[in-house]
N, C-alpha and C positions, 0 to 999 in steps of 0.2 A: 805468567809462572814461565809459559812457552818458549817466552823469547828470554828470560834469564836463563834455564836448561839450553838451550842453544847456545846462549852467547858464553855460557860458562865450559860447556860442552869446545867450544872453537878455541876458546881461550886456553883450558887444559891442553889442550892440542898442539896447537902453538909453542904453547911452554914445553910441551914434551919431547919435538921433534929436532929442533936444532942442531942438539948434539948429535943426535941418532942420524940426521941428514949429513956429518960430517963424515960418514961410515959408508957412503953410498956414492953410486957412479953421478957424476954432476951430470943433468938433464937440461937439453939445448931446447927443445919442443917436446909438446902433449899432444897428440892427434887422437879424438877420439869422434868415431862415427858411429849412428844407431840409426838405425831401419824401420822409426818408429809407423810406417805405411803398412809394414811385415806384420804389425803387433792386431792378432785379430778381431782381441777385445779390446772397445772403445775406452770403458773403464782403465784400464791397464795401460793405455797410448797413455791417454790424458797423464796419470800417475808417472809413468817415466819421461813424461813429456820434456823437459830441462834438462835430462840426463846424462846430455852430452857438454856441458859448460859446467853442469853438477861436480862430475867427475874428472873432468880436467882441473876443476880449480883446487879438487878434494886432494889430487895426486901433488900438484905443486905446492900445495903448502905442507908437503911434507918431505920434500927433496932440495937438495941443492941448484938452486938454475943456474944456469949461466950459456954467456954467449959464443963460446968458446968451440970451435968449430968442433974439438977433440971430444966434446959433451956427446950422448948418445941423443938418438929422438924414437921417445915411446909413444909407439901407433896400438890404438885400442879399434876392436872394428867387433862394436857389442851383437851378439848371433840371436841373444832367446833372451827375454823378457816373461817374468810369469807372474802372477797378484794372487794371493789367498788373503780372504779374511782370517782374524784369529781362531774362529772357531772352527774355519776349514783347517790351517795349520793344527788346532789342539786332536783333533780327529784322525788327522791322517789324510783327510781327504783333496789337500791341495796344498801348496807351497810356494812360497814369494823365492824367486832365484832369479840371479842376476848371471847372466853368460856371455864371454865377450875371448875374442883370440888377441892378444898381444905379441907385439912386436916390439922386442927391443934393439933399434938397428944403429951401431958405431959404424958412420961412415970414414973414419979413419981404419976401420980394421974389422971387415967384414965377417971374418973367422968367428971374432967377438959376440956378433947377433945372436940373441937368444927368442926364439918364437914358443910359446905357451896357451893353452887353453886354462881357462880361469873362470869358475864357476863359484859364488857365494849363494847362501842360503840366509837361512833362522840363525841358525847355529855359529855361522861366522858374526851374525850382528847382534848376538847377544850382548857379548862383552861392551859393545857400542853402545848401549842402551842408556839411558838415565838410571841410576841407582832406583829401583823398586818399579822400575818400566814393567807392566805383566804385558805381554803381548798375546798373551791369551785371551784376554779377558777383554783389551783393545780391537781395534780395526789395523789390520796389517797396511791399510791403504792412510796410516796418518804421515804426518810430515817428518816427524820426531822416527820415524822407524824408514822411512825412505831416507832419512841422512844415513841412520846406521847400515842399511843395506850399501850405499856410496861408498862411505867409509869403509866399511869392511871392504869391497872392491879396490879403493884404492892403496890401503894396507896391503890385500895380496900382491900388487902390481911393486909396491916401494920395497915389500922385504926379500926380491926377488933382485932388486938394484945391487945387489952387494959384489 
């Protein structure tokens, strides 16, 4: 069931984004850096351990990749990650968040560069969770929840590429 849910989500994402991607700036490269050594909580470090590759892959599925020198380079530095379980989220005792600095670099015209901080949390991830998924009953450290957080961050980056 888990594989079916993820496969269905990825298929829906791939089908939904091609027309959307045509309206975006072409992207030559996506660079993501995550300092997992700076994460004090070992459970959170393990949970976010593949974030660098997963975030890059998620963004690349949503944009129009290009080898053209005029295409932008997206550089992301993840500054902070936190992990809370569903119980902590429900009681307001903790929150799962993903925070980073995004630089969209236009090497042909640096006056068009864009830099901003982006944070996603449970509220941003909720629409990306499978129908019927109750994050308050389940632990927030599941792969489904992780994928929703990564995709919410990627969506935040992609929507700014117009």
